[in-house]
LOKEVEX-7514 format. One record per residue (C-alpha): y, x, z; residue in three letters. Coordinates in pm, whole numbers, plus 50000, padded with zeros to 5 digits. Each point is the difference from the previous one (the first is absolute). Layout:
YXZALA
...
This chain:
267123528813360UNK
497054978649907UNK
498264995549665UNK
499594966549838UNK
497784993349709UNK
501174982249684UNK
497924970349901UNK
499715011149634UNK
497865030049918UNK
500605025449733UNK
503835005650021UNK
501745031650086UNK
502914984150194UNK
501275007250342UNK
501744971450173UNK
502875007450238UNK
502704980350173UNK
503315001749812UNK
501725012650308UNK
497385028550035UNK
500725008649622UNK
503755001450058UNK
499775019050328UNK
498035027349857UNK
501815000649651UNK
496944992749794UNK
502124989849702UNK
497585011049729UNK
497604975249863UNK
496925021450106UNK
499105022450276UNK
497035022250095UNK
497974987650282UNK
498035025750214UNK
497184993850234UNK
498735033150127UNK
499705022849703UNK
499444970949766UNK
502954987849794UNK
500794974649734UNK
503124990649805UNK
500724962650065UNK
502534973349908UNK
502254987450279UNK
500054963250059UNK
502454985150252UNK
498414973850210UNK
502244982450242UNK
496944982450160UNK
498725033150138UNK
501175012550342UNK
502055032350006UNK
497175018750160UNK
497414987749744UNK
499015015949678UNK
497984982149724UNK
497495018849798UNK
497554988149730UNK
496814986250118UNK
498215023149739UNK
500705029850211UNK
497244989250241UNK
497555006549714UNK
501125037949987UNK
499585009250358UNK
500244987450348UNK
503504990450107UNK
499964982550357UNK
503054976649947UNK
499984989150361UNK
500755034550147UNK
503625008350080UNK
501575024349746UNK
503325017349967UNK
501815002649679UNK
501935030549894UNK
502375000049694UNK
500465033449828UNK
501725004649674UNK
499894962049943UNK
496185001250037UNK
498064980550263UNK
497545018350230UNK
497724977550214UNK
498305016750286UNK
499155021650177UNK
496665005349837UNK
498115026150203UNK
496555014649915UNK
498065016550291UNK
497165021049873UNK
497664999950308UNK
496525001849879UNK
497985022549775UNK
497854971449836UNK
500014962549980UNK
496824997150203UNK
501765013250296UNK
502514971350007UNK
497864978450228UNK
501604971950215UNK
499415020450309UNK
501815030349873UNK
502854979149838UNK
500644984350346UNK
500635034050145UNK
503095002549790UNK
501674968350124UNK
501725017850285UNK
501425023449737UNK
502204969849889UNK
501224987450332UNK
503555004249872UNK
499444982149678UNK
503014976550075UNK
502295029849955UNK
498335011449676UNK
498944968449821UNK
498794998949640UNK
496535007649862UNK
498065026450179UNK
496435006549892UNK
497165023250089UNK
497755015349726UNK
497575026949954UNK
500115030049763UNK
497514986149766UNK
501754966149966UNK
502925013749805UNK
499654991649631UNK
502165024249808UNK
499264980849668UNK
501464967450113UNK
502145014250269UNK
498754975650247UNK
498445004950343UNK
497344979750163UNK
500304995950372UNK
501154977050295UNK
503514989850078UNK
501224991950361UNK
500844963750067UNK
501434994650350UNK
500164962149938UNK
496184995649988UNK
498754976550279UNK
497925012950287UNK
496425004949907UNK
500805011949645UNK
500325036149905UNK
503635010949925UNK
498835021249715UNK
499734980949680UNK
498325014149690UNK
501985004149671UNK
500855020649705UNK
503495014750014UNK
502385020349780UNK
500825035550072UNK
502264999450312UNK
503505011250038UNK
498975026550264UNK
496675014350113UNK
498895010750347UNK
497065023149934UNK
497605005950278UNK
496985014849817UNK
499295021349694UNK
499994984049666UNK
498815013349655UNK
502675022349843UNK
500134978649680UNK
500754968750210UNK
502735019750185UNK
501505012349678UNK
500244964749862UNK
501514986550318UNK
502595027049998UNK
500664991649625UNK
500634963450074UNK
501444999950345UNK
501465034550040UNK
498955028550228UNK
502804993250239UNK
498504964850090UNK
496595013650095UNK
499745016950339UNK
497375018850194UNK
498385009449678UNK
498675035350065UNK
497545009850261UNK
500635030950208UNK
497645030149977UNK
500935017750328UNK
500225034949839UNK
501954988549696UNK
502274980950217UNK
500655030650220UNK
500715022149696UNK
502364976149847UNK
501994992150310UNK
500505037250051UNK
502494998049720UNK
502394979550209UNK
501815022250257UNK
500414972450258UNK
496464988149982UNK
498685035150005UNK
501355005950351UNK
497634972750141UNK
496845008849818UNK
497255021250179UNK
498715028349784UNK
496984987949795UNK
497725017149748UNK
496784990949816UNK
497055013850196UNK
498385027649798UNK
496985006250228UNK
501115034450101UNK
500195010350364UNK
503015020949933UNK
502014968749925UNK
499044983850320UNK
500765031850197UNK
503455001049836UNK
500704964550108UNK
498755005950359UNK
502055031650023UNK
503284985449858UNK
499864965750152UNK
499065003550375UNK
496165003449972UNK
499754964549884UNK
499344983449646UNK
498684967549859UNK
497524995749711UNK
500484966849825UNK
498434982449697UNK
502704998649730UNK
499144963149929UNK
498904989950343UNK
501324971450212UNK
499524986850350UNK
499535035550126UNK
496535003049842UNK
498905036049965UNK
502985015350199UNK
499155032450183UNK
501975019250246UNK
499395037950008UNK
500755025550267UNK
498845035950044UNK
498295008950324UNK
499515038450035UNK
498115008149688UNK
498624964749936UNK
501574968549849UNK
499944966050165UNK
499874971249762UNK
500724964650151UNK
499134971249787UNK
501504965250072UNK
499335003050382UNK
498785022250275UNK
496434989549957UNK
499845017849659UNK
501115035450093UNK
498395031749843UNK
500855036450109UNK
498875021349711UNK
499765038049920UNK
501835012649701UNK
497114996949756UNK
499264964750097UNK
503724990749982UNK
500055013349641UNK
497024979649914UNK
501614968250135UNK
503335007149816UNK
498055004049676UNK
497984969450066UNK
503224979050058UNK
501605015149686UNK
496824992449783UNK
499824963650136UNK
503524988949909UNK
503525012549977UNK
501045011150347UNK
503445011150125UNK
500875024650279UNK
503164990350189UNK
502255015150261UNK
499134981950316UNK
503134982750142UNK
499204978950300UNK
501354984750309UNK
498144992250322UNK
500974977050275UNK
497755011550296UNK
496695007549846UNK
500364976449697UNK
501355005149662UNK
502734976749879UNK
501524993449672UNK
502234973449851UNK
499844975849703UNK
503184988549840UNK
499804969549766UNK
502495006549715UNK
501004974149750UNK
502914993649746UNK
502294971450068UNK
501584976049747UNK
502685026149936UNK
497215024549901UNK
500725022750297UNK
497295014750222UNK
500044987350348UNK
497645005250304UNK
498604966150087UNK
498175012450315UNK
498585029650177UNK
497075002950237UNK
498375029050207UNK
496165004749976UNK
498315018050303UNK
496585013049916UNK
497094998750247UNK
499505031950189UNK
498635027449774UNK
500484982549671UNK
501705017449721UNK
501084968149824UNK
501844968350100UNK
498304972949778UNK
499054968050153UNK
496435011350096UNK
501415029050199UNK
503064983450163UNK
500715000150368UNK
503024977349972UNK
503014990149775UNK
503504998350101UNK
503484993249853UNK
501565032649892UNK
502924996150226UNK
498034995450306UNK
497665028249913UNK
502865024049923UNK
501514991550329UNK
496835008350189UNK
499055031349805UNK
503425016950003UNK
501294985350329UNK
502914982149834UNK
501634967050087UNK
499524970949772UNK
503455005849838UNK
499325037449932UNK
496444990149866UNK
501694975149760UNK
502285027649869UNK
496985021849939UNK
498104970649837UNK
502924994549760UNK
500215037749927UNK
496194999349904UNK
500504968949790UNK
502835017549814UNK
497645029849925UNK
497454975149866UNK
502594982949779UNK
500885035049852UNK
496355008049945UNK
499544966349826UNK
503065007049782UNK
498505033649907UNK
496784981649910UNK
502034979949736UNK
501835029749871UNK
497395025949953UNK
496674982749995UNK
501174981449685UNK
498844966550127UNK
501274967750138UNK
499094989350347UNK
501244974250240UNK
497224996950267UNK
498475028850180UNK
498985010450358UNK
500865036050105UNK
497895017150263UNK
501865025950194UNK
500215024050300UNK
502985006950217UNK
499435033350169UNK
501495012650331UNK
503085011349836UNK
500414965349844UNK
499475013049648UNK
498484973849767UNK
496845009049804UNK
498734977449727UNK
496194998850005UNK
499284974049736UNK
501684974449782UNK
497734969049965UNK
500514976349712UNK
496934977850093UNK
500244996950376UNK
498754972950235UNK
501804978750264UNK
497225000350259UNK
502045021350241UNK
502714972650009UNK
497344973650021UNK
498525017950297UNK
503525001250162UNK
500264961949922UNK
503425005249855UNK
500104971449757UNK
503735002449938UNK
500045036849875UNK
496694994349832UNK
501274970149809UNK
503085017949900UNK
498005030549875UNK
497454979449822UNK
502574977349811UNK
502615028049948UNK
498545013349661UNK
500314965649846UNK
503814998550092UNK
500245032249828UNK
498034987149693UNK
502344971049987UNK
503025023649976UNK
498375020949733UNK
499344967949799UNK
503764995450001UNK
500394973350264UNK
502435010350268UNK
502934984050180UNK
502345017549771UNK
498324987649685UNK
499424963650104UNK
502984977149980UNK
499934969550222UNK
499924966849821UNK
502924976350028UNK
499104964150066UNK
500294974749719UNK
502704974550042UNK
């Protein structure tokens, strides 16, 4: 469906082909037209001169906000009201100053599947959302722009039909978006504090089976001794709000001393009890730290863990879009990019680690994906949030038990980029927008194909 502007300004009339009106049973003299969260009651005017896949709107609408008429839209009729879309808002920046041309261009790959989504997709910052006018300043994606011109075009847009939230926004802004759009149409809206996440996920019996025991570090040596005694003389200390493995420490007891290994073998300290206590208290006073049961897997002398990319599809079901194995450098306690020896597809890695043929490894990979789907379902149920795009870091131990180390809402794709897997990377990067389209109400089940005019 394409929008055509009426020549006369100042009218509240929507023009439609008579066959379109008949096909969708728009028998009343008026209808409500929706564009994102904005709506207006309008008179219906039959116009045989319009194509069946064209919709005529008043030119005055262009004075209210940006409606790129040349983009391809879909039309959904619900309760005899017309919904034009999808209109998707992507909150990707904290402030407007950050929306530089260079940074905007990094998001183009996100929309590699635009032809299956269509509609208006715009990027914005947290401080560009105007709750007074309920408009948003940002940049919309225009795939039709010629080479040499940016595909991001500046504009002022109405509140969208759904929101993909990548960063934090002020609570008052979030409350207003919920009031207008509805909480069920905003996803990835809460950030995870590792300890809170662990405590809340404990409420779900299925998820609980896959969570290593975790507590807030209290600075007492007795707590550390208890973990080392109960969990095989191995524990991890982690910042509650850390990322990329920063500040992760592996602890092991050697005779009457404690070995602290920070980020790699070149930062090892073996401390007597008194100095260990000082270190624990220093960590606790710097920031909130966690102490966690160490669950790990080694292949040879290298630690290995896995990352599963989890997204909701257009049926609003969790699926695993891809899974990779990450082998750490010798002696490293973490598997972030700076400490990686190599990356592998999960199936191949499982085959090597557990001496399985590829068919058996595929079965194990699907079992792990099923566990991740169950954990994501628990996230929706017990965390009182709405999520659609996360990455799960996990360990599969020698008994093939799955342990969830972390659920990342704001993850990177650098591992896939390093593997040069453009197909899976493109699918993962564009997947949230297909889900956003479904949240906005545009699915194959809600869109009726247009019959051709005689």
